[in-house]
C-alpha positions as CSV (number, residue, x, y, z in Angstrom):
1,Y,33.5,15.8,-139.8
2,V,32.9,18.5,-142.3
3,R,30.8,21.5,-141.4
4,T,28.1,22.4,-144.0
5,T,25.8,25.3,-144.4
6,I,22.6,25.9,-146.3
7,S,20.8,29.0,-147.6
8,L,17.2,29.4,-148.6
9,L,16.7,29.6,-152.3
10,E,13.8,31.9,-151.9
11,K,16.1,34.6,-150.6
12,Q,18.5,34.0,-153.4
13,N,15.9,33.9,-156.2
14,P,12.5,35.3,-155.4
15,Q,11.1,34.0,-158.7
16,D,11.4,30.4,-157.5
17,I,8.0,28.8,-156.5
18,F,7.7,27.3,-153.0
19,I,4.7,25.5,-151.6
20,N,4.0,26.9,-148.1
21,N,1.2,24.7,-147.2
22,F,-1.4,22.3,-148.5
23,S,-4.9,20.9,-147.7
24,A,-7.6,18.8,-149.2
25,W,-8.7,21.8,-151.1
26,G,-5.4,23.0,-152.6
27,F,-2.2,24.7,-151.9
28,T,-0.7,27.9,-150.5
29,I,2.1,28.9,-152.9
30,R,4.2,31.9,-152.1
31,G,1.4,33.1,-149.9
32,D,-1.4,32.7,-152.5
33,R,-4.1,30.1,-152.2
34,V,-4.5,27.9,-155.3
35,M,-7.5,25.6,-155.3
36,G,-7.4,22.1,-156.7
37,P,-4.7,20.1,-158.4
38,V,-1.8,22.0,-159.9
39,A,1.3,21.3,-161.9
40,I,4.3,23.3,-160.8
41,V,6.9,23.6,-163.5
42,P,9.9,26.1,-163.3
43,R,8.5,29.5,-162.6
44,T,5.0,28.6,-163.5
45,I,1.9,27.2,-161.7
46,L,-0.7,25.5,-163.9
47,R,-4.1,24.2,-163.1
48,W,-4.0,20.4,-163.7
49,D,-7.4,18.9,-164.8
50,V,-7.3,15.7,-162.8
51,A,-9.9,15.0,-160.1
52,G,-7.8,12.3,-158.4
53,P,-5.2,9.6,-159.1
54,E,-7.6,7.6,-161.1
55,D,-7.6,10.5,-163.7
56,I,-3.8,10.2,-164.2
57,N,-3.2,8.8,-167.7
58,K,-1.1,9.3,-170.7
59,E,-3.3,12.2,-171.8
60,S,-3.1,14.0,-168.5
61,L,0.7,13.5,-168.3
62,A,1.2,15.1,-171.7
63,L,1.5,18.5,-170.0
64,F,4.9,17.3,-168.7
65,Y,6.4,15.9,-171.8
66,I,5.5,18.8,-174.1
67,C,7.1,21.4,-171.7
68,E,10.2,23.3,-172.9
69,P,12.8,23.3,-171.4
70,R,12.5,19.5,-171.0
71,I,11.5,18.1,-167.6
72,E,13.6,15.3,-166.2
73,I,11.4,14.1,-163.3
74,V,7.7,14.5,-162.3
75,V,6.9,14.1,-158.7
76,L,3.2,13.5,-158.2
77,G,1.5,14.0,-154.9
78,V,-1.6,11.7,-154.8
79,G,-3.3,12.5,-151.6
80,S,-2.9,11.3,-148.0
81,E,-1.9,7.7,-148.9
82,H,0.7,6.4,-151.3
83,I,-1.1,5.0,-154.4
84,K,0.5,3.0,-157.1
85,L,-0.1,4.1,-160.6
86,D,-0.3,1.7,-163.5
87,P,3.2,0.5,-164.3
88,N,2.6,1.2,-168.0
89,L,2.4,4.9,-167.1
90,H,5.9,4.7,-165.6
91,K,7.1,2.9,-168.7
92,F,5.5,5.4,-170.9
93,M,7.1,8.4,-169.2
94,R,10.5,6.7,-169.2
95,H,10.1,6.2,-172.9
96,K,9.5,10.0,-173.1
97,G,12.7,10.5,-171.0
98,I,11.0,11.5,-167.8
99,A,11.2,9.8,-164.5
100,L,7.9,9.5,-162.7
101,E,7.9,9.6,-158.9
102,V,4.6,9.0,-157.0
103,Q,4.3,10.0,-153.3
104,D,1.7,11.0,-150.8
105,T,1.2,14.8,-151.1
106,A,3.0,15.7,-148.0
107,H,6.2,14.1,-149.2
108,A,5.8,15.4,-152.8
109,C,5.6,19.0,-151.5
């Protein structure tokens, strides 16, 4: 048995972005309401122009593979139910060096 401790990153680095809550209309991020789909990359929140999982394609994922510094994994929240994306999108992102994880929004947050 080894005792472990944790500390909240938010107290250590107030610049980190945390999702406080989400709903069908958007997110509460660090106390601010953000409407609609968003892409959260290190220290930045971007409006992501997709209406739903059906709009996720190579073009909409470009946002993630053109980012600097390089992103290693993209976790997508796709609503209240787990939806499978086209396997070719996973292959495409792997080719770009990025893992693509698809989850319901509650688990993605």
